[in-house]
C-alpha positions as a printed NumPy array, in Angstrom:
array([[  0.   ,   0.   ,   0.   ],
       [  1.476,   3.326,  -1.078],
       [  1.697,   6.177,   1.442],
       [  1.543,   9.543,  -0.348],
       [  2.113,  13.029,   1.008],
       [ -0.937,  15.199,   1.715],
       [ -1.139,  18.402,  -0.326],
       [ -0.277,  20.489,   2.748],
       [  2.973,  18.54 ,   3.266],
       [  3.978,  18.972,  -0.39 ],
       [  3.359,  22.697,  -0.191],
       [  5.323,  23.036,   3.052],
       [  8.338,  21.128,   1.709],
       [  8.308,  23.146,  -1.529],
       [  8.162,  26.448,   0.346],
       [ 10.978,  25.445,   2.738],
       [ 13.078,  24.618,  -0.331],
       [ 12.276,  27.959,  -1.94 ],
       [ 10.718,  25.973,  -4.796],
       [ 14.25 ,  24.954,  -5.832],
       [ 15.72 ,  21.478,  -6.283],
       [ 17.527,  20.406,  -3.115],
       [ 20.254,  18.327,  -4.787],
       [ 23.67 ,  20.031,  -4.385],
       [ 24.764,  21.774,  -7.553],
       [ 21.26 ,  21.935,  -9.061],
       [ 18.978,  24.497,  -7.307],
       [ 16.755,  24.564, -10.421],
       [ 13.672,  26.755,  -9.914],
       [ 10.712,  24.358, -10.075],
       [  7.804,  26.755, -10.476],
       [  7.094,  29.437, -13.06 ],
       [  4.685,  30.689, -15.729],
       [  2.318,  28.236, -17.362],
       [  1.601,  27.993, -21.09 ],
       [ -1.527,  30.106, -20.738],
       [ -2.067,  33.514, -19.115],
       [ -2.894,  33.475, -15.414],
       [ -1.507,  29.936, -14.973],
       [  1.639,  28.503, -13.415],
       [  3.606,  25.306, -14.076],
       [  5.634,  23.185, -11.673],
       [  8.394,  20.656, -12.347],
       [  8.999,  20.037,  -8.645],
       [  8.292,  16.841,  -6.725],
       [  8.091,  16.105,  -3.012],
       [ 10.178,  12.923,  -3.17 ],
       [ 10.099,  10.261,  -0.48 ],
       [ 13.293,   9.753,   1.508],
       [ 12.042,   6.44 ,   2.915],
       [  9.878,   4.592,   0.435],
       [  6.207,   5.357,  -0.202],
       [  5.627,   1.687,  -1.073],
       [  6.677,  -1.536,   0.585],
       [  9.77 ,  -2.807,  -1.216],
       [ 10.437,   0.589,  -2.804],
       [ 13.769,   2.438,  -3.061],
       [ 15.64 ,   2.828,   0.274],
       [ 13.038,   0.776,   2.151],
       [ 10.714,   2.072,   4.835],
       [ 13.212,   2.149,   7.697],
       [ 10.658,   0.951,  10.258],
       [  8.658,   4.199,   9.993],
       [  4.947,   4.338,  10.707],
       [  2.515,   5.408,   7.984],
       [  2.208,   8.788,   9.691],
       [  6.001,   9.239,   9.631],
       [  6.214,   8.12 ,   5.98 ],
       [  3.621,  10.76 ,   5.026],
       [  5.203,  13.533,   7.118],
       [  7.336,  16.484,   6.016],
       [ 10.429,  15.012,   7.71 ],
       [ 10.359,  12.212,   5.118],
       [ 10.098,  14.523,   2.081],
       [ 12.767,  16.286,   0.031],
       [ 11.898,  18.762,  -2.737],
       [ 13.542,  17.889,  -6.072],
       [ 13.195,  18.768,  -9.732],
       [ 11.587,  16.071, -11.867],
       [ 14.94 ,  14.915, -13.296],
       [ 16.589,  14.421,  -9.916],
       [ 13.479,  12.889,  -8.357],
       [ 13.885,  10.07 , -10.858],
       [ 17.658,   9.92 , -10.469],
       [ 17.679,   9.376,  -6.696],
       [ 15.405,   6.321,  -7.048],
       [ 17.502,   4.51 ,  -9.668],
       [ 19.158,   1.239,  -8.605],
       [ 16.694,   1.036,  -5.7  ],
       [ 18.129,   4.234,  -4.261],
       [ 21.506,   2.713,  -3.365],
       [ 23.395,   5.787,  -4.635],
       [ 21.205,   8.17 ,  -2.619],
       [ 20.572,   6.557,   0.745],
       [ 18.283,   8.148,   3.366],
       [ 21.128,   9.626,   5.386],
       [ 22.498,  11.44 ,   2.332],
       [ 19.095,  12.808,   1.278],
       [ 18.452,  14.052,   4.827],
       [ 21.806,  15.847,   4.697],
       [ 21.035,  17.373,   1.276],
       [ 17.65 ,  18.564,   2.534],
       [ 19.147,  20.206,   5.637],
       [ 21.933,  21.805,   3.594],
       [ 19.534,  23.226,   0.998],
       [ 17.12 ,  24.62 ,   3.593],
       [ 20.115,  26.237,   5.293],
       [ 21.107,  27.842,   1.978],
       [ 17.564,  29.15 ,   1.395],
       [ 17.352,  30.525,   4.953],
       [ 20.617,  32.453,   4.466],
       [ 19.444,  33.882,   1.138],
       [ 16.144,  34.891,   2.732],
       [ 18.037,  36.78 ,   5.438],
       [ 20.081,  38.58 ,   2.777],
       [ 23.269,  36.664,   3.538],
       [ 25.779,  36.558,   0.707],
       [ 27.743,  33.635,   2.144],
       [ 28.699,  31.133,  -0.519],
       [ 27.328,  27.629,  -0.969],
       [ 29.961,  25.094,   0.095],
       [ 29.808,  21.312,   0.3  ],
       [ 32.434,  18.561,   0.677],
       [ 31.031,  15.846,  -1.559],
       [ 33.124,  12.694,  -1.426],
       [ 36.493,  11.137,  -0.644],
       [ 37.983,   8.701,  -3.107],
       [ 40.737,   6.433,  -1.774],
       [ 42.85 ,   5.681,  -4.822],
       [ 45.614,   3.762,  -3.036],
       [ 46.454,   2.971,   0.593],
       [ 47.921,   0.29 ,   2.871],
       [ 44.51 ,  -0.143,   4.548],
       [ 41.623,  -0.074,   2.086],
       [ 40.583,  -1.988,  -0.987],
       [ 41.445,   0.116,  -4.028],
       [ 38.962,   2.597,  -5.42 ],
       [ 36.917,   3.05 ,  -2.233],
       [ 34.502,   5.996,  -2.274],
       [ 32.917,   7.75 ,   0.698],
       [ 30.056,  10.134,  -0.192],
       [ 29.741,  12.499,   2.752],
       [ 26.536,  13.806,   4.288],
       [ 26.208,  16.792,   6.566],
       [ 26.737,  14.566,   9.632],
       [ 28.856,  11.416,   9.338],
       [ 29.731,   8.656,  11.812],
       [ 32.562,   6.21 ,  11.123],
       [ 31.871,   2.934,  12.975],
       [ 34.278,   0.027,  13.286],
       [ 36.91 ,  -1.754,  15.327],
       [ 40.226,  -0.071,  16.039],
       [ 42.858,  -0.419,  13.331],
       [ 40.441,  -0.441,  10.387],
       [ 41.201,   3.09 ,   9.206],
       [ 38.685,   5.432,  10.854],
       [ 41.455,   7.767,  12.032],
       [ 43.2  ,   7.389,   8.669],
       [ 40.11 ,   8.725,   6.862],
       [ 40.023,  11.694,   9.248],
       [ 43.71 ,  12.431,   8.694],
       [ 43.493,  12.153,   4.912],
       [ 40.568,  14.574,   4.715],
       [ 42.391,  16.994,   7.039],
       [ 45.557,  16.458,   5.017],
       [ 43.843,  17.99 ,   2.005],
       [ 44.222,  21.361,   3.742],
       [ 47.401,  20.965,   5.817],
       [ 50.466,  18.743,   5.339],
       [ 51.146,  17.969,   9.056],
       [ 48.059,  15.719,   9.223],
       [ 49.834,  13.36 ,   6.799],
       [ 53.029,  12.933,   8.818],
       [ 52.496,   9.279,   9.706],
       [ 51.716,   8.359,   6.083],
       [ 55.046,   9.537,   4.695],
       [ 56.697,   6.158,   5.133],
       [ 54.799,   3.015,   4.181],
       [ 56.051,  -0.442,   5.284],
       [ 57.76 ,  -2.457,   2.573],
       [ 55.295,  -4.172,   0.282],
       [ 52.389,  -1.882,   1.252],
       [ 50.633,   0.562,  -1.068],
       [ 51.398,   4.292,  -0.607],
       [ 48.554,   6.689,   0.165],
       [ 46.825,   8.562,  -2.643],
       [ 43.424,  10.176,  -2.123],
       [ 41.113,  12.663,  -3.796],
       [ 38.439,  14.933,  -2.321],
       [ 35.627,  16.508,  -4.36 ],
       [ 33.93 ,  19.663,  -3.096],
       [ 31.594,  22.432,  -4.296],
       [ 31.963,  26.201,  -3.811],
       [ 29.385,  25.918,  -5.613],
       [ 31.686,  25.243,  -8.615],
       [ 33.025,  21.668,  -8.491],
       [ 36.672,  21.19 ,  -7.499],
       [ 39.002,  18.276,  -6.791],
       [ 41.979,  18.264,  -4.447],
       [ 44.313,  15.263,  -4.546],
       [ 47.526,  14.25 ,  -2.822],
       [ 49.88 ,  11.371,  -3.546],
       [ 53.084,   9.957,  -2.072],
       [ 55.068,   8.822,  -5.126],
       [ 58.102,   8.381,  -2.868],
       [ 58.909,   8.794,   0.826],
       [ 59.883,  12.465,   0.716],
       [ 56.725,  14.577,   0.726],
       [ 53.153,  14.546,  -0.632],
       [ 52.413,  15.988,  -4.062],
       [ 49.242,  18.104,  -4.208],
       [ 46.978,  18.699,  -7.204],
       [ 44.021,  21.086,  -7.443],
       [ 41.724,  20.302, -10.392],
       [ 44.585,  18.199, -11.846],
       [ 47.018,  21.125, -11.625],
       [ 50.175,  20.502,  -9.555],
       [ 50.31 ,  22.976,  -6.662],
       [ 53.206,  21.652,  -4.505],
       [ 51.369,  22.755,  -1.349],
       [ 47.65 ,  22.472,  -0.412],
       [ 45.851,  25.127,  -2.475],
       [ 42.188,  24.26 ,  -1.935],
       [ 39.763,  26.47 ,  -0.029],
       [ 38.906,  23.577,   2.319],
       [ 39.103,  24.322,   6.06 ],
       [ 39.273,  21.675,   8.8  ],
       [ 38.74 ,  21.886,  12.571],
       [ 40.303,  18.749,  14.08 ],
       [ 40.519,  18.922,  17.901],
       [ 43.03 ,  16.609,  19.554],
       [ 43.013,  14.954,  22.969],
       [ 43.155,  17.582,  25.685],
       [ 45.632,  15.954,  28.029],
       [ 48.271,  14.627,  25.664],
       [ 51.871,  14.113,  26.711],
       [ 53.864,  17.291,  26.161],
       [ 57.538,  18.126,  26.63 ],
       [ 56.659,  20.901,  29.093],
       [ 53.759,  21.572,  31.456],
       [ 51.14 ,  23.801,  29.871],
       [ 48.705,  26.09 ,  31.573],
       [ 45.022,  25.59 ,  30.755],
       [ 44.873,  28.255,  28.034],
       [ 47.903,  26.784,  26.25 ],
       [ 46.445,  23.294,  26.701],
       [ 43.115,  24.156,  25.056],
       [ 44.814,  26.156,  22.291],
       [ 47.119,  23.217,  21.555],
       [ 44.216,  20.746,  21.444],
       [ 42.28 ,  22.997,  19.043],
       [ 45.408,  23.882,  17.021],
       [ 44.617,  27.567,  17.486],
       [ 46.356,  30.61 ,  18.909],
       [ 45.521,  31.355,  22.593],
       [ 44.053,  34.701,  21.551],
       [ 41.646,  32.903,  19.212],
       [ 40.573,  30.66 ,  22.086],
       [ 39.916,  33.677,  24.306],
       [ 37.815,  35.267,  21.569],
       [ 35.734,  32.099,  21.164],
       [ 35.18 ,  31.847,  24.926],
       [ 33.945,  35.426,  25.017],
       [ 31.372,  34.624,  22.292],
       [ 30.286,  31.311,  23.854],
       [ 27.341,  32.577,  25.97 ],
       [ 25.758,  34.096,  22.834],
       [ 26.684,  31.597,  20.141],
       [ 27.195,  28.249,  21.913],
       [ 24.724,  25.359,  21.949],
       [ 23.999,  25.627,  25.675],
       [ 25.816,  22.447,  26.736],
       [ 28.635,  24.672,  28.033],
       [ 27.217,  27.993,  29.248],
       [ 30.419,  29.851,  30.086],
       [ 34.222,  29.506,  30.002],
       [ 36.646,  31.95 ,  31.573],
       [ 40.325,  32.113,  32.504],
       [ 41.983,  33.337,  35.68 ],
       [ 45.567,  33.304,  37.001],
       [ 46.602,  30.694,  39.55 ],
       [ 47.695,  32.469,  42.747],
       [ 50.4  ,  29.876,  43.417],
       [ 52.435,  29.811,  40.198],
       [ 50.805,  32.416,  37.948],
       [ 49.698,  29.926,  35.323],
       [ 46.319,  30.534,  33.654],
       [ 43.466,  28.295,  34.827],
       [ 40.243,  27.546,  32.946],
       [ 36.901,  27.421,  34.724],
       [ 33.62 ,  26.456,  33.104],
       [ 29.897,  26.189,  33.661],
       [ 28.995,  22.841,  32.074],
       [ 25.445,  21.505,  31.969],
       [ 24.853,  18.817,  34.588],
       [ 27.794,  19.623,  36.869],
       [ 28.839,  22.155,  39.514],
       [ 29.277,  25.648,  37.995],
       [ 32.77 ,  27.108,  37.906],
       [ 34.732,  23.88 ,  38.2  ],
       [ 38.38 ,  24.091,  37.067],
       [ 39.304,  22.222,  33.895],
       [ 41.253,  19.481,  35.685],
       [ 38.305,  18.726,  37.975],
       [ 35.925,  18.043,  35.073],
       [ 35.11 ,  14.558,  33.825],
       [ 36.598,  13.425,  30.518],
       [ 33.226,  13.734,  28.746],
       [ 32.817,  17.295,  30.073],
       [ 36.263,  18.231,  28.728],
       [ 35.193,  16.833,  25.348],
       [ 32.072,  19.   ,  25.424],
       [ 34.226,  22.099,  26.005],
       [ 36.355,  21.279,  22.958],
       [ 33.249,  20.499,  20.905],
       [ 31.56 ,  23.792,  21.781],
       [ 34.634,  25.833,  20.828],
       [ 35.186,  23.719,  17.7  ],
       [ 31.594,  24.188,  16.56 ],
       [ 31.865,  27.956,  16.926],
       [ 35.174,  28.096,  15.042],
       [ 33.89 ,  25.844,  12.246],
       [ 30.752,  27.922,  11.817],
       [ 32.825,  31.065,  11.354],
       [ 35.072,  29.443,   8.739],
       [ 32.08 ,  27.966,   6.898],
       [ 30.769,  31.422,   6.042],
       [ 33.39 ,  31.631,   3.284],
       [ 34.947,  28.151,   2.905],
       [ 33.889,  24.503,   2.677],
       [ 34.535,  23.377,   6.25 ],
       [ 34.652,  20.032,   8.05 ],
       [ 34.655,  19.468,  11.811],
       [ 36.41 ,  16.179,  12.626],
       [ 35.732,  14.548,  16.002],
       [ 38.113,  11.611,  16.222],
       [ 40.023,  12.015,  19.488],
       [ 37.635,  11.164,  22.317],
       [ 34.386,  11.318,  20.374],
       [ 33.884,   7.624,  21.135],
       [ 33.139,   8.648,  24.725],
       [ 29.86 ,  10.213,  23.628],
       [ 26.817,   8.028,  24.221],
       [ 23.662,   7.781,  22.149],
       [ 21.917,  10.598,  24.02 ],
       [ 24.725,  13.078,  23.363],
       [ 25.203,  12.045,  19.733],
       [ 21.464,  12.492,  19.191],
       [ 21.476,  15.889,  20.898],
       [ 24.507,  17.165,  18.981],
       [ 23.033,  15.708,  15.797],
       [ 19.983,  17.94 ,  16.173],
       [ 22.28 ,  20.908,  16.782],
       [ 24.673,  20.22 ,  13.902],
       [ 22.009,  19.506,  11.304],
       [ 20.252,  22.832,  11.953],
       [ 20.024,  25.248,   8.974],
       [ 22.225,  27.856,  10.682],
       [ 25.11 ,  25.348,  10.938],
       [ 26.984,  25.652,   7.662],
       [ 29.747,  23.049,   8.036],
       [ 29.889,  19.243,   7.857],
       [ 30.882,  16.94 ,  10.718],
       [ 32.715,  13.611,  10.865],
       [ 32.817,  11.63 ,  14.128],
       [ 34.388,   8.215,  14.678],
       [ 33.266,   5.649,  17.251],
       [ 34.228,   2.073,  18.003],
       [ 31.752,  -0.78 ,  17.626],
       [ 29.55 ,  -0.614,  20.704],
       [ 25.96 ,  -0.426,  21.879],
       [ 24.749,   2.605,  19.929],
       [ 21.251,   2.965,  18.456],
       [ 22.383,   3.731,  14.927],
       [ 18.817,   3.747,  13.595],
       [ 17.857,   6.642,  15.854],
       [ 21.025,   8.541,  15.002],
       [ 20.424,   8.09 ,  11.265],
       [ 16.924,   9.524,  11.576],
       [ 18.394,  12.554,  13.365],
       [ 20.648,  13.023,  10.337],
       [ 23.877,  11.113,  10.976],
       [ 25.081,   9.145,   7.963],
       [ 26.659,   5.919,   9.22 ],
       [ 29.71 ,   4.334,   7.58 ],
       [ 30.662,   0.835,   8.732],
       [ 34.217,  -0.498,   8.357],
       [ 34.645,  -4.218,   7.561],
       [ 37.467,  -6.672,   6.974],
       [ 41.155,  -6.39 ,   7.695],
       [ 43.991,  -4.345,   6.154],
       [ 44.944,  -4.091,   3.328],
       [ 41.41 ,  -4.904,   2.142],
       [ 39.145,  -2.954,   4.483],
       [ 35.833,  -1.935,   2.882],
       [ 33.437,   0.833,   3.887],
       [ 29.668,   0.624,   3.509],
       [ 27.067,   3.325,   4.146],
       [ 24.442,   1.949,   6.504],
       [ 20.72 ,   2.106,   5.878],
       [ 18.108,   2.44 ,   8.621],
       [ 16.759,  -1.067,   9.144],
       [ 13.394,  -2.416,  10.279]])
């Protein structure tokens, strides 16, 4: 039995899309003058994300009939792309990806409505051409929110480093030398600004990576891609750091940038961390961080906070920094170090925050195989990638919400 959208749902989805196709790079206007005076014509379709019919493209994902007929399950597309996303049973355009495209497009329309001139940016996909870990020719089509799920040693951190390495060479340090008999790393990233671009790096020898932008050799990274990649807060260092230096080091930012972000936090944060401030230690003059974190005693010093609370501090500052960069550049926030400590409740909550129209960047988080409700997270908007096998033939599959 087919579950169709009511007329009111179709109209709502079309209006939220500005009557434009939601597929990145299209934005075709789907309504205009008809063939006769005083008439209009539409080439837009409210397409189902999860299938209208049992056994249809992408399946029904365990949704009720009410959910299948709701606006959350509809994406506005031009007639051409409505047919395209359903080809091959929808395997090329899985629910997670369509949810990301919908959120991204509505964000673009909201900015245009407000008069914002910020550009349209989107990191489309990573192609792994060669590596010591993955089967050759692997492709990862990114959504707005992405979770990498798999056992340790299967390449989740490698993916994060290779994407970050498209913008900065230091992220590729450990890939300079490949064990004898293993394949060197070569990867390509496609992104939109909204013009399509490709950035690629390769290690033809063990000296340094060669970079190419749109097949033009650039010697150094020349793409407009920006990456926020926070590291573990309490890593081993050669000298003791005060709290400001510690946070700046973990975020790979200047201490003055960290102070500026902390000052903006009460107005632009998500509310998980309400306030962060710094004060000198009376004993040795080092700078201490104190924070008001949801669910704990206000004003606790950094070193008295739980590990998960420290992660939330880094996430809040990272989100703010990424949102600023995303106004003018394609931007990715990578949560690899410590993001596995986040449970289902926090991933769901941050998913709702990060998929909001005002958030202009994409997010990648990696977690180990554990008891996480991936179906719930996918409905929130996380696209799930599962890692299988063993090196050098690891494969990556994009998960679909199951019954």
